[in-house]
N, C-alpha and C positions, 0 to 999 in steps of 0.2 A: 701118197702125192711126194714129188720130187722137185726140190727149186735148185737152181743153178745160179752159181754166182760168177759173173763175169771174170775172166782172167785177169790179174795184173802180171805185168812183166811178162814171165812165162809161165805157164802149167796154169791148171784151174783145179779146184775143189770142189766136191758136190757134199751136202749136207742131206744127211735124209732126217726125217722128222715120222714119226708113228704116229698114225692116224689116232684122232680120238673119236670115238663114237658118243654122240650126243642123241639121246631121245628127242622126238619130236614135240611130247607134251611139255617139256622143260621142267619136269617133278623134281631131276635131282638136282637143278640149278638152285629151286625154292627151298628143298631140304637144307642143301648145302649153306645158304643164307640164314635159312632160321636158326642153323647151328650156331654161325658165327655172332647173331644179335642175342644178346644175354639181358635177361630183365634185369634191371637197377631195382633193389629195395627203394620203399619209399622212405626210409628213413634216409637215407643216402641222398634223396632228393631234399629233404628238410634241411640236411646239415648245409646242404648247395647251395639252398638259400637262405639260410642263414650266414653263411661266409659270404655271400654277396652283396648282404645288407650289409654286413660288417666291414667288409671293404668299401661301399661306399658310403658309409657314415664315418667311419674311423681310419686311421692311416697306422696301418702295419710298418713295422720298421723291417730293414733289408734284413736279409741271412747270407748275403754273400760273403765272398772273403775279404771284402771292404767294409764290412759292415762292422760296428762299434761292438766292443764284446759285451755279454749279459750283464756284467757287474762293472758299469762303469762309473765314473764318479757323479756325484748329484749337480755337480757346476755343468754337465752336459743337458740336466734336466730340461732347463730354460729353452737350450736350442730347440730339442727336440718337439717342446709346446709350441714353438714358433712355426715349425715345419707343418705340426697338424694344424694348426691353424691356418697357414697358406692353404692347404689340401681342402681345407672345409670351405673356405670362402672360394676356392678353384673350382670346385663343385656344387656351388650354389647354395651351399647349405651350412650354417651356423647353428651350431647347437647351445644352448643354455646350461654350462655347467653348474653343479650343485655347489652351493656355498661350503667350504671348508670349515673347519675350528678355527684355522688361523682369520678366517673372512669375517667371522660370527665376531672374534675377540677386536678385528679393527672395527666393526660396525659399532660396536659396544663402546670403545674408547671414542668414536666420534660424536656418540649420543652424549657423553659424558663431558665432552669438552663443550656442549651446549647448554650444559646448565648453569643456572644462574648463579652470581656470585654469592649470594644469601644461602643457598642449598648448599652448595660447596663447602663454605666457612662451617655450617652445621654439620655436614660429614666428618671433617676434618676435627673439630672439636667431640664428635662423638666419639672416633678413633681414640683420638690422645687421652679422653676420659678413662680412670682407673676403673675397671668392675669391682662392684661391691661383693666381698665374699660370701660365700653361701653358708647359710647358718647350719652348724654341724649338728647332726642328731644327739641327741640326748642319750648318756652313757647309760649303761642298767645300773649302775648304782644310783646315779639322779633319779631314774623311773621309780625304784624301790622307795627313796627319800620323799618322793611326790606322793606316792599311795599312802605313805603311813602317815605324812601330815594330813592328807585329806580324811583318811581316816578318824584320825584324832579330832580334826575338825566336827567332822559330823556327832561325835560322839559328846563333846561339849555342847554343840549345839543342841542337841535332845534334851541334856539337861539343864541346859537355861530356859527353855520352852516350856518344859515340864514342872518348875521348881517355882518357889516365889524370890522375891529379890533378895531377901535374908539370906537364904540357902546358896543363891548364886555368888554373894558376898564371901561366905564362910567357903566356897569351892575355890575361888582365886585365892584368897588367902592362904590356905594350904598345899594350893600349888600353883608355885610363883611363875612357871613357865607356861601355864595352862593359858594364859590371856595373849601371850607373842604367838602360840600356836594357833588360839583361836582366831585372831586376826589374819593370821600369815594363810589360814583355809579360806578365810572370809574373802582376800583379795582375790585368790583364784577363781572364786563363785563369781566373783563381780566380772570379771573378764569372759566370762559364758552370758552373761545377761545381754540384753539387746540395748540396755542404757543403765546408767549409775544413777539412780533417784537423786542421790545426794546435787548431782548436777542441776534439777531443776529447781531443789530446794534454793541451791546457792542464786539461782538466777530470780527468782520470787524474792528472797532477802535484798537484793542489790535494788530492787526496785522502793524499798523504803527509805525513808530520811538516815542519812549517817548518823544522827544521834539516835537512833533508836536502838534500845539494848537488847540483845539477844542472850537465851539461854538454849544451849545444846545438851539435851539429854541424852545418853548414851552417846556421846560424841567418838568413841572408837579413838581415832588417832587425830583427831581435832581439825580434819581437812578445813570445816568450813569457817573456822576462826582464821585459817591461813588464806582464805579466798574472796570475804568480805572487808570493808574498811570499818565495819561497826566494831562497839565494843561486843565480845563473844565471852560467855562464860560456858567453857567445855567441861562437862563433868560426867566420868563415867567410874566403874567399880574398882577401875586400876587405872594409876597416872602413867601412861609412857610416854609423855613429855611434860617438860617443867609448868607448860600453862594448862596441863588440864588437873582438875580439882577432882582427886579420888575420894568418891563419895556414893553412899546410897541413894538413888535420885527418886526414893520415896521421903528422903528426909533431907535437904539440902542444908546450906550455912546461908542461903542467900535470906537477904530481909524480905520481909512480905511488901508486896505490891512493887518490886524493883524493878521488874520486867517489863518491855514491852511486849517482845516474841519469845514464845515457846515452840521449841524444834523437836519433833520426835521422826527421826529418819530410819526405820527398821530399826527401833528400840524399845517398842511397845512388847518386851517380851516376858515371859514369866506367868503366873496364875493370879496375881493382885495389882490387876489395872486400875482398879479405884485408887488405891495408895498414889500411884505415879502421876495418875491426872489431877487428885486432889492436891497434891505439892503444887502442881501446876498451876492451880486455881489460887494458890494461895501467896504464891510470889509474882503473880501476873498482876498487872495494873486494870483497872475495869475498862472494857474494851479494848484490853491486848488480844493479840492473835496468836494462835495456836496453827502450825503447820505439822501434817502427819502425813508420813508415806509408809506405804505398808505394802506386803505382796497379797495381789489378789486371791490366792488360793486360801488366806488364813480367815476370808469374809464367809461364813454360811449366809448372814442377812444382813445388809448393809442399812438398812432401815432402822435393826433394832441397836446396831454400834451409834447411829446418832440419836435415837431416843436415850441410849447411857449416857451419850456426850453431853443431850441436854438436862439431864439430871444431874451432873456435874457443874453445871452453870454454863454451859457452854451451846451458842448456837450456831448453826450450820451456814455458812456463808457461800461455799461453794464446793463441789465434789468432781473430781475424775475419776469416773471409773468406765473409762471409754477403753483404756489400754489394757492388753491383753496379759500384763504380768504385775504390773503397778495400780495401786490406786492413790489418789491423790485426795486429802481432806483440806479444808481452811474452816476453823472455828474462831469465832471471837466470845471473849467472857464477857457475860451480860450481868452476872451477879455474884457476891461472894459466897460461896459454900464452905464453912467450918468442917474440919476433918472428924468431929465426934457425930456427923451425920449419918445415919445408917441407910445404907444404900445397897442396892440387889448388887451382889458382884457380879462381873462379867469379864471375860477375854476372848481372846481370838485362838483360833484353831493353830497349832504349832507347824511350824516350818520345817520339814525334815526331809533334808537333801538325800536324793540317792545317790548310790555309788555309780560312778559312771567309767 
């Protein structure tokens, strides 16, 4: 085909185009259109969806020549936040931002401002109080010294339970430091007990009239005399204080029938208990009281012990054997028994402390 263009001014030009053969069915056009259409991967669709969502929810900074640099000052952050907020309001969606650590601190400070004055004062006093120093662990030398002291105490304790009072007296006379070592180890044992039986004896004595005269047989360090207002004769094999009488408690220097109360707190040691209690019968007044506290494991038969005390002139008033560690007895002198009387000897089982 030829097309003619009308002439301008003078002359005319004829432009000829080559004809293009097009099939009647149009398959070539379809094949070309199919080639032009490219399948987009699914991942790209997801990414486009995400980008559209992000663009709808958040504000993206421009990247043109007039956009601020990436490492701009922190002073521009407030302006950017304001622009983002305006954009969210404009699109009709306001998101709740997560609380930042600074926001948490602000809330905590706000709560502290609402505290009561009394609580605030208590907190200030607690902060101003100086902390107590933590106890330092014992050194190796102190540990060895404690073990040696405990071993010597157990040895002396076994000797006192398995010999009579005369041999025990000679033991302490031959070894001056033995008495101090024994009572140092005894104090360590008392700290491990659930309760100190002397504390209960002191309460019992305080219920008596102040005019009652007390005899503390085997007083140790004489704590009973320091704890009650009564007149107390503190007696033991060794005198560790000026007010303690050093003597064998089977033969004291007290006058006959001069005491109202005789106390034996963990002091019925040795194999000749008859001699101990016959001396108590001698120095006690008629109807005088005897308080005894002993370790529970020393008694094989409590009834046999009560019968032996009855033969020595004492009747049982009260006993407390419900405790797991100590037994307490209250006897009363009902008749005089001379030392020349022949009685069946009795004793209690020795209390041997195990190594811990």
